[in-house]
C-alpha positions as CSV (number, residue, x, y, z in Angstrom):
1,X,114.7,107.9,64.5
2,X,117.2,106.0,65.5
3,X,117.0,103.1,67.9
4,X,118.4,104.4,71.4
5,X,115.8,107.2,70.3
6,X,113.2,104.9,70.1
7,X,114.5,102.7,73.5
8,X,114.2,105.6,75.8
9,X,110.5,106.6,74.2
10,X,109.3,103.3,74.7
11,X,111.4,103.0,78.3
12,X,109.4,106.3,79.0
13,X,106.2,105.3,78.7
14,X,106.9,101.6,80.4
15,X,107.8,103.7,83.3
16,X,105.3,106.3,83.3
17,X,102.6,103.6,83.1
18,X,104.2,101.6,85.8
19,X,104.2,104.7,88.4
20,X,100.9,105.4,87.8
21,X,99.6,102.2,88.2
22,X,101.3,102.3,90.7
23,X,99.0,105.6,92.3
24,X,95.9,103.8,91.6
25,X,96.6,100.2,92.9
26,X,97.7,103.1,96.6
27,X,94.7,105.2,95.9
28,X,92.3,101.7,95.7
29,X,94.2,100.3,98.7
30,X,93.3,103.4,100.8
31,X,89.6,103.4,99.6
32,X,89.5,99.5,100.5
33,X,90.5,100.1,103.7
34,X,88.5,103.0,104.4
35,X,86.1,101.0,103.4
36,X,86.2,98.2,105.4
37,X,87.1,100.4,108.4
38,X,83.1,102.0,108.0
39,X,81.9,98.8,107.5
40,X,83.5,97.3,110.6
41,X,82.2,100.5,112.6
42,X,78.8,100.4,111.2
43,X,78.5,96.3,112.5
44,X,79.8,97.1,115.6
45,X,77.6,100.2,116.1
46,X,74.5,98.1,115.0
47,X,75.8,95.0,117.1
48,X,75.2,97.8,120.5
49,X,71.9,99.0,119.0
50,X,71.4,95.1,119.4
51,X,72.1,95.0,123.2
52,X,70.7,97.9,124.4
53,X,69.0,96.0,127.4
54,X,72.5,94.1,128.1
55,X,74.4,97.0,128.1
56,X,71.9,99.4,129.8
57,X,71.3,96.3,132.2
58,X,75.0,96.5,133.2
59,X,75.1,100.5,133.6
60,X,72.0,99.6,136.2
61,X,74.0,97.5,137.8
62,X,77.0,100.3,137.9
63,X,79.2,99.6,135.5
64,X,81.1,102.9,135.2
65,X,80.9,104.6,131.0
66,X,84.3,103.2,131.2
67,X,83.8,99.6,131.6
68,X,81.0,99.3,128.8
69,X,83.9,101.3,126.3
70,X,86.6,98.7,127.5
71,X,83.6,95.8,126.9
72,X,82.2,96.9,123.4
73,X,86.0,97.6,122.6
74,X,87.6,94.4,124.0
75,X,84.9,92.4,122.2
76,X,85.4,94.4,118.6
77,X,89.3,94.1,119.2
78,X,89.1,90.5,119.3
79,X,87.4,90.4,116.3
80,X,90.0,92.1,114.6
81,X,92.9,89.9,115.8
82,X,90.9,87.3,114.8
83,X,90.0,88.2,111.2
84,X,93.4,89.9,110.7
85,X,94.9,86.2,111.7
86,X,91.8,83.9,109.3
87,X,92.8,86.5,106.7
88,X,96.5,86.4,106.6
89,X,96.2,82.0,107.4
90,X,93.7,82.2,103.7
91,X,96.3,84.1,102.4
92,X,99.0,82.1,103.3
93,X,97.5,79.1,102.0
94,X,96.5,80.7,98.6
95,X,100.2,81.5,98.0
96,X,101.0,77.9,98.6
97,X,98.4,76.8,96.4
98,X,99.3,79.0,93.6
99,X,102.9,78.2,94.3
100,X,101.9,74.2,94.5
101,X,100.6,74.3,91.1
102,X,103.2,76.6,89.7
103,X,101.3,77.9,86.4
104,X,104.1,78.5,83.5
105,X,104.0,81.1,81.3
106,X,106.1,80.8,77.7
107,X,107.5,83.5,75.8
108,X,108.6,83.1,72.4
109,X,110.3,85.1,69.5
110,X,110.2,84.1,65.9
111,X,114.0,84.5,63.8
112,X,114.2,87.3,61.5
113,X,117.4,87.7,60.1
114,X,118.9,90.5,57.4
115,X,119.8,94.2,58.7
116,X,118.0,96.5,60.4
117,X,114.2,96.7,60.8
118,X,111.7,99.4,60.8
119,X,112.2,99.4,64.6
120,X,116.0,99.2,64.2
121,X,115.6,95.9,65.4
122,X,118.5,94.2,63.4
123,X,119.4,90.2,63.2
124,X,116.7,88.8,66.1
125,X,117.4,84.9,67.5
126,X,114.4,83.0,67.9
127,X,113.8,81.2,70.9
128,X,111.5,80.8,73.9
129,X,111.6,80.7,77.6
130,X,109.2,79.4,80.4
131,X,108.4,82.2,83.1
132,X,106.9,80.3,86.6
133,X,104.8,82.2,88.4
134,X,104.6,82.1,92.1
135,X,103.2,84.6,94.8
136,X,105.8,85.4,97.3
137,X,104.6,85.6,100.7
138,X,106.2,88.9,102.7
139,X,106.3,88.3,105.9
140,X,106.0,92.4,106.8
141,X,102.6,93.0,104.8
142,X,101.4,90.2,106.8
143,X,102.1,92.1,109.6
144,X,100.8,95.1,108.5
145,X,97.8,93.9,107.7
146,X,97.1,92.0,111.0
147,X,97.9,95.1,112.5
148,X,95.6,97.3,110.2
149,X,92.8,94.8,111.4
150,X,93.6,95.3,114.8
151,X,93.0,98.8,114.3
152,X,90.1,98.4,112.6
153,X,89.1,96.5,115.5
154,X,89.8,99.3,118.0
155,X,88.0,102.0,116.1
156,X,85.1,100.2,115.7
157,X,85.4,99.2,119.0
158,X,86.1,102.9,120.5
159,X,83.0,104.4,118.5
160,X,80.9,101.6,119.6
161,X,81.7,102.0,123.0
162,X,81.2,105.7,122.9
163,X,77.7,104.9,121.9
164,X,76.8,102.4,124.7
165,X,78.8,104.5,127.3
166,X,76.1,107.4,126.4
167,X,73.0,105.1,127.1
168,X,70.5,105.8,129.9
169,X,70.4,102.5,132.2
170,X,66.4,103.8,132.5
171,X,65.7,104.4,128.8
172,X,67.9,101.0,127.4
173,X,66.1,98.8,129.7
174,X,62.8,100.2,128.7
175,X,63.4,99.4,125.1
176,X,62.0,96.2,123.5
177,X,64.3,95.1,121.7
């Protein structure tokens, strides 16, 4: 085995590992996003269930289904916007803390002299280098996160609003909760 063959094999293995970790990260992000949307929807439906009398009173006063849906969706959208902006602010603060602390890693290699080694590395000079860890903030990613929070609020609000709009005023007013 030549050094070039070994380098190609190791490089190919690293590329495959990078590709696999990228796909796994994407899949986990999608699952987490769907779980967040589901939890937001369930919490909104629970809120609608607890506010049955209030929403029934609004319908009894003459609110149309469209207005009830708009009310619940607007509340949920506002919560999504607040959550998205607060999450972005916490993320920026966390990145600033990591940048301020600035942890560094040190990589070093010992000197090896003489001919070619078992893996064809030849002479290796000793040395070390410091690698500073940083947490860069990508504005596009922050925008995407806030947009996804808004979409989650909109979807959750639409589901809750649809449920609230189907309430019958008389039945809602009779509820004991």
